[in-house]
C-alpha positions in Angstrom: -18.9 56.0 76.1 -20.1 52.9 74.2 -23.7 52.3 73.6 -25.3 49.4 75.5 -24.5 46.0 73.9 -27.4 44.4 72.1 -27.6 40.7 71.2 -27.7 40.0 67.5 -28.0 36.4 66.2 -24.6 35.3 64.9 -25.8 32.2 62.9 -26.1 33.7 59.4 -22.7 35.5 59.4 -21.2 32.3 61.0 -22.5 30.2 58.1 -21.1 32.6 55.6 -17.8 32.7 57.4 -17.7 28.9 57.6 -18.3 28.6 53.8 -15.6 31.1 53.0 -13.1 29.4 55.3 -13.8 26.2 53.5 -13.2 27.9 50.2 -9.9 29.4 51.5 -8.8 25.9 52.6 -9.5 24.6 49.1 -7.5 27.4 47.5 -4.7 26.7 49.9 -4.7 23.1 48.8 -4.4 24.2 45.2 -1.5 26.4 46.2 0.2 23.5 47.9 -0.1 21.5 44.7 1.5 24.4 42.8 4.3 24.5 45.3 5.0 20.8 44.9 5.0 21.1 41.1 7.5 24.0 41.4 9.7 22.0 43.7 9.7 19.1 41.3 10.5 21.2 38.2 13.0 23.5 39.8 15.8 22.0 37.6 14.1 23.4 34.6 14.1 27.0 35.9 17.0 29.1 34.8 17.6 32.7 36.0 14.2 34.4 36.2 12.5 31.9 33.8 8.7 31.6 34.4 7.6 28.1 33.5 4.2 26.4 34.0 4.8 25.5 37.7 6.0 28.9 38.6 3.0 30.5 36.8 0.7 28.2 38.7 2.2 29.4 42.0 1.7 33.0 41.0 -1.9 32.3 40.0 -2.7 30.4 43.2 -1.2 33.1 45.3 -3.5 35.6 43.6 -6.5 33.4 44.3 -5.4 33.1 47.9 -5.3 36.8 48.3 -8.9 37.1 46.9 -10.1 34.3 49.2 -8.3 35.8 52.2 -9.9 39.2 51.6 -13.5 37.8 51.5 -12.9 35.4 54.4 -11.3 38.1 56.5 -14.2 40.5 56.0 -16.7 37.8 57.0 -14.7 36.5 59.9 -14.1 39.9 61.4 -17.8 40.7 61.0 -18.6 37.6 62.9 -15.9 38.2 65.4 -17.2 41.7 66.3 -20.7 40.4 66.5 -19.9 37.6 69.0 -17.8 40.1 71.0 -20.7 42.5 71.4 -23.0 39.6 72.2 -20.6 38.4 74.9 -20.8 41.9 76.5 -24.6 41.2 76.9 -23.8 38.0 78.8 -21.0 39.5 80.9 -20.4 43.3 80.6 -17.3 43.2 82.9 -15.3 40.2 81.7 -13.4 41.8 78.8 -9.8 43.1 78.7 -10.4 45.0 75.4 -13.2 47.3 74.3 -15.5 45.9 71.5 -13.8 48.2 68.9 -10.6 46.2 69.2 -12.5 43.2 67.8 -12.1 45.0 64.5 -9.1 47.3 65.0 -7.0 44.6 66.8 -6.5 42.8 63.5 -4.9 45.8 61.8 -2.6 47.3 64.4 1.0 46.0 63.8 2.3 43.8 66.6 -0.9 44.2 68.6 -2.5 41.9 66.0 -0.3 39.1 67.2 -2.2 38.8 70.5 -5.2 41.2 70.8 -7.5 39.0 68.7 -6.7 36.0 70.8 -7.3 37.9 74.0 -10.7 39.0 72.7 -11.5 35.5 71.6 -10.7 34.1 75.1 -12.8 36.7 76.9 -15.6 36.3 74.4 -15.8 32.6 74.9 -15.5 32.8 78.6 -18.3 35.3 78.8 -20.5 33.2 76.5 -20.4 30.1 78.7 -23.0 29.1 81.3 -22.7 29.9 85.0 -22.2 26.9 87.2 -24.5 26.1 90.2 -22.7 28.7 92.3 -23.0 31.4 89.7 -19.4 31.4 88.6 -17.9 30.8 85.1 -15.2 28.3 85.6 -12.0 29.0 83.5 -12.1 27.0 80.3 -9.2 25.2 78.5 -7.9 27.0 75.5 -6.5 24.0 73.5 -8.6 24.6 70.4 -8.3 28.3 70.5 -4.5 28.2 70.9 -4.1 25.6 68.1 -6.1 27.9 65.7 -4.2 31.0 66.7 -0.7 29.4 66.4 -1.4 27.8 63.0 -3.0 31.0 61.7 -0.1 33.2 62.7 2.5 30.7 61.6 0.9 30.3 58.2 0.9 34.1 57.7 4.5 34.5 58.7 5.9 31.5 56.8 3.9 32.5 53.7 5.5 35.9 53.7 9.0 34.4 54.0 8.2 32.0 51.1 7.0 34.9 48.9 10.2 36.8 49.5 12.2 33.7 48.6 10.2 33.3 45.4 10.6 37.0 44.4 14.4 36.7 44.6 14.7 33.2 43.2 17.0 32.7 40.3 18.3 29.1 40.2 16.9 25.7 41.0 18.1 25.6 44.7 16.4 29.0 45.4 13.2 27.8 43.7 13.2 24.7 45.9 13.7 26.8 49.0 10.8 29.0 48.1 8.6 26.0 47.3 9.4 24.4 50.7 8.4 27.6 52.6 5.3 28.1 50.5 4.2 24.4 50.9 4.6 24.6 54.6 2.5 27.8 54.8 -0.2 26.3 52.6 -0.4 23.2 54.8 -0.7 25.5 57.9 -3.4 27.5 56.2 -5.5 24.4 55.5 -5.2 23.4 59.2 -5.9 26.9 60.5 -9.0 27.1 58.3 -10.3 23.9 59.7 -9.6 25.0 63.3 -11.2 28.4 62.6 -14.4 26.6 61.4 -14.5 24.7 64.7 -14.0 27.9 66.7 -16.8 29.7 64.8 -19.3 26.9 65.2 -18.6 26.2 68.8 -18.7 29.8 69.9 -21.8 30.5 67.8 -23.6 27.5 69.3 -22.6 28.6 72.9 -24.0 32.1 72.4 -27.3 30.7 70.9 -27.6 28.5 74.0 -27.1 31.4 76.3 -29.6 33.6 74.5 -32.2 30.8 74.4 -31.9 30.4 78.1 -32.2 34.1 78.7 -35.4 34.2 76.6 -36.7 31.2 78.4 -36.2 32.9 81.8 -37.8 36.1 80.6 -40.9 34.1 79.3 -41.2 31.2 81.8 -43.6 28.4 80.9 -43.4 28.9 77.2 -41.4 25.7 76.6 -38.7 27.7 74.7 -36.3 25.0 73.3 -33.2 26.5 74.9 -34.6 26.5 78.4 -32.8 24.3 81.0 -34.6 21.1 81.2 -36.7 21.7 78.1 -36.6 19.3 75.1 -33.5 20.0 73.0 -31.5 21.7 75.8 -27.9 20.6 76.1 -24.7 21.4 77.9 -22.5 24.3 77.1 -19.8 23.8 74.6 -16.2 24.0 75.8 -12.8 24.2 74.1 -11.2 20.8 74.1 
């Protein structure tokens, strides 16, 4: 049986995650430039000839792998923390146990939908109750946009890498470049959307925790208390 959930501030790990997501987006832009150069110089590529454009693609792919490893570690750490925090706010509103906030990213096929389910439940549990004590269902536009672009970028990137590995002539290099450029563009968009997800969910949990502290210590003027200076409405996907 899992130990009781304990709230831990998510702001520091959210900031680290945001910075690394921005770095990953920058590396993806560099990879996109490399793919464009390879597309433009495809006529100069004979069978298995490695020229400057192809070398830049290989280099940028290596940088992407390094950036992805660091970003994934930070993001999953943040993801698990907000999942545990959400259980403090609503112990019953979760389809997956908190361990899946980590394991769900690594199990084949399950990693195509488990993380999204956990994100939906975590966000819902982190929102304020309405006047009747009910959490109204929230729209998932931002969450869905992030998840679709993230998954599409990963899948298309693998296809592009396979084309590049087997490329021999100009047409095959152009095909590989097209797939890789598409994946890089999706990676940039997904990183931006992930930053929005991290910031919105982190802010929502900070608001809920501030309100809980204000209720536990009434009359202290805690800044997150309803009606206190600095209080504001709950964030929602839009």
